[in-house]
C-alpha positions in Angstrom: 99.8 101.8 129.6 101.7 98.5 130.1 100.5 97.1 126.8 101.9 100.1 124.8 105.0 100.3 126.9 105.9 96.7 126.0 105.4 97.3 122.3 107.5 100.5 122.6 110.4 98.7 124.2 110.2 95.9 121.6 110.3 98.5 118.8 113.3 100.3 120.3 115.1 97.0 120.7 114.3 95.9 117.2 115.7 99.1 115.7 118.8 99.1 117.9 119.5 95.6 116.6 119.8 97.0 113.0 122.9 99.0 113.9 121.9 101.7 111.5 119.0 102.5 109.2 117.4 104.8 106.6 113.8 105.7 107.4 111.4 106.2 104.5 110.0 109.4 106.0 106.8 111.1 104.7 106.2 113.1 107.9 102.9 111.2 108.6 102.2 109.6 111.9 103.5 106.2 111.0 106.9 107.3 109.6 107.2 109.9 112.3 106.9 107.3 115.0 109.5 105.1 113.3 111.8 108.1 112.8 111.5 109.0 116.5 112.1 105.4 117.6 115.0 105.1 115.3 116.6 108.3 116.6 116.1 107.1 120.2 117.6 103.7 119.5 120.4 104.6 117.1 121.1 108.3 117.4 123.0 109.7 114.4 123.1 106.2 112.9 119.5 106.8 111.8 118.6 109.0 108.9 115.2 110.1 107.7 114.8 110.3 103.9 111.9 112.0 102.2 111.1 111.4 98.5 110.0 114.6 96.8 107.9 114.0 93.7 105.0 115.7 91.9 102.4 113.6 93.7 103.4 115.2 97.1 100.6 117.4 98.3 101.3 121.1 99.0 102.6 121.7 102.6 103.6 118.0 103.2 107.3 118.6 102.6 107.4 121.6 105.0 105.6 119.5 107.6 108.0 116.6 107.2 111.0 119.0 107.6 109.4 120.4 110.8 108.7 117.0 112.3 112.2 115.8 111.6 113.6 118.9 113.3 111.5 118.3 116.3 112.6 114.7 116.5 116.2 115.7 116.0 116.9 113.1 113.3 119.1 113.9 110.3 116.8 114.6 107.4 117.6 114.2 103.7 115.4 114.9 100.6 115.7 113.1 97.3 113.9 114.1 94.1 112.0 111.1 92.8 110.8 110.7 89.2 107.8 108.5 89.3 106.4 110.1 86.2 109.4 108.7 84.2 108.1 105.2 85.0 105.5 104.0 82.4 103.9 101.6 84.9 103.2 104.5 87.2 101.9 106.8 84.5 99.5 104.2 83.1 97.9 103.9 86.5 96.9 100.3 86.7 96.0 98.8 90.1 99.7 98.2 90.6 100.7 101.9 90.4 101.8 102.0 94.0 104.3 99.2 93.2 106.1 101.4 90.7 105.9 104.4 93.0 107.5 102.5 95.9 110.1 101.0 93.6 111.2 104.5 92.7 111.3 105.5 96.3 113.2 102.5 97.6 115.7 102.7 94.8 116.6 106.2 96.1 116.8 104.9 99.7 119.1 102.1 98.6 121.4 104.7 97.1 121.3 106.8 100.3 121.9 103.7 102.5 124.9 102.7 100.3 126.4 106.2 100.3 126.1 106.5 104.1 126.8 102.9 105.0 123.4 102.3 106.6 122.5 98.7 107.2 118.7 98.6 106.8 115.9 100.5 105.1 112.7 100.8 107.2 109.2 102.0 106.4 106.1 102.9 108.5 103.8 100.0 107.6 101.8 98.7 110.5 99.6 95.6 111.1 96.5 97.2 109.7 98.3 97.9 106.4 98.9 94.2 105.9 95.2 93.6 105.5 94.6 96.2 102.8 95.4 96.2 99.1 98.9 97.6 99.0 101.1 96.5 96.0 103.8 98.8 97.4 104.5 96.1 100.0 105.8 93.9 97.1 108.3 96.6 96.3 109.3 96.7 99.9 109.9 93.0 99.9 112.0 93.2 96.7 114.2 95.9 98.2 114.5 94.1 101.6 112.8 96.9 103.4 111.8 96.2 107.0 108.5 97.2 108.6 109.4 97.4 112.3 105.9 98.6 113.4 104.2 95.6 111.8 106.9 93.3 113.0 106.4 94.5 116.5 102.6 94.1 116.4 101.7 97.8 116.2 98.1 98.6 114.9 97.3 102.0 113.6 95.8 102.9 117.0 98.9 101.8 118.8 101.0 104.1 116.5 98.7 107.1 117.2 98.8 106.3 121.0 102.6 106.2 121.0 102.9 109.3 118.9 100.7 111.1 121.4 102.8 109.8 124.3 105.9 111.2 122.5 104.1 114.4 121.9 104.5 114.3 118.1 102.1 116.9 116.7 101.0 114.6 113.9 99.6 112.0 116.3 96.0 112.7 115.1 96.9 113.8 111.5 94.6 112.2 108.9 96.2 109.8 106.5 97.6 111.7 103.5 98.5 109.3 100.7 100.1 110.6 97.5 97.9 112.6 95.2 98.1 109.9 92.5 95.9 107.7 94.7 93.0 110.0 93.9 93.1 109.2 90.2 90.8 106.3 89.1 92.7 103.3 87.8 93.2 103.4 84.1 93.3 107.2 83.9 96.8 108.4 83.3 98.7 110.1 86.1 99.8 113.5 84.7 101.3 116.6 86.4 98.2 118.6 85.4 95.8 116.2 87.1 97.9 116.1 90.2 97.9 119.9 90.4 94.1 120.0 89.9 93.5 117.5 92.7 95.9 119.2 95.1 94.4 122.7 94.5 90.8 121.3 94.8 91.6 119.6 98.2 93.3 122.8 99.4 90.1 124.7 98.7 88.1 122.2 100.7 90.4 122.6 103.6 89.8 126.3 103.7 86.3 125.3 104.7 87.6 123.8 107.9 87.6 120.2 106.7 90.6 117.9 107.6 89.6 114.7 105.9 88.9 115.3 102.2 89.5 113.5 98.9 88.9 114.8 95.4 88.8 111.7 93.2 89.6 112.1 89.5 87.5 110.1 87.1 87.3 109.9 83.3 86.2 113.0 81.5 87.7 115.4 84.0 85.0 114.5 86.6 85.7 115.3 90.3 84.1 113.0 92.9 84.3 114.9 96.2 84.5 112.9 99.4 84.0 114.7 102.8 82.8 113.3 106.1 79.1 112.5 106.2 78.6 115.1 108.9 80.0 117.8 106.5 77.8 116.9 103.4 75.1 119.3 104.3 77.6 122.1 104.7 79.1 121.4 101.3 75.6 121.1 99.7 74.6 124.5 101.1 73.9 126.7 98.0 76.6 129.3 98.5 79.3 126.8 99.5 78.3 124.4 96.6 78.4 127.2 94.0 81.8 128.4 95.1 83.2 124.9 95.2 81.9 124.1 91.7 83.2 127.4 90.3 86.6 126.8 91.8 86.9 123.2 90.5 85.7 124.3 87.0 88.4 127.0 87.2 91.0 124.3 88.0 90.0 122.2 84.9 87.3 119.8 86.2 84.4 119.7 83.8 82.0 117.9 86.2 81.8 118.1 90.0 80.0 115.4 92.0 79.5 115.0 95.8 79.8 111.4 97.0 76.9 110.8 99.4 78.6 107.8 101.0 81.1 110.3 102.5 84.8 110.1 103.0 86.5 106.7 103.2 90.1 105.9 102.7 91.0 103.8 99.7 87.6 104.0 98.1 89.1 103.5 94.6 90.2 100.0 95.7 86.6 98.9 95.1 87.5 99.1 91.4 90.4 96.7 91.8 89.8 93.3 90.2 89.5 90.4 92.7 92.4 88.6 91.1 94.7 91.6 91.8 93.6 91.7 95.4 94.3 88.0 95.9 97.7 88.2 94.2 98.7 91.2 96.3 98.0 89.2 99.5 99.6 86.0 98.4 
């Protein structure tokens, strides 16, 4: 595809122009494409760095390690301490700003230690139209977003990942576990573990796209694709799900009839916050 090839070459040229870089690497499709491109353009002058905190879902770190190995890029892990930041724990609509500030602070340290010129992330054009206070942290830490700068949409990223045979090309988005906690409800290790275990249970049912949202009063709001709602509502499946979530510490279990949608908690963000984030 000529259209994709043009963007690919522009991306490689952009990264080569940096001279060296540290890639904020989660192992998802966006950061995997950036890591692959950075390794192609810069070789051992590109390093992938994964932040390891309590909001990282089970299995994500192992997958990031495997993707980095397949790409061939040097991969470093840094323990992050988001829960030591009051602004993160209190969980206002700007929580992601505090999370990314913690991450990029660590990446700055790595870049300084290794003499890397630029920090890059996996933000693409579609991310720029969503409520993402983490992008403010990126600006403050002078983080570059080569996918967005080269005009990549989310579909472009997936198409390039498939072309490069990256196994995460069709992986569903997997934001941090804290993104499931309703704004205003504190982020705690216990709540993160409850959410992680609940989503793991849902995946044992063969579901790939799931969210268990935590709301006040230890209430779980379960989101699955609309096509899977009838399966979840089946008596035996529903009873087992409720029993498991009660065992994990949820007092109430609800099924969202609107189905799975990414970022559904953003509907609770005040309009003023949305406007400020896009200013």
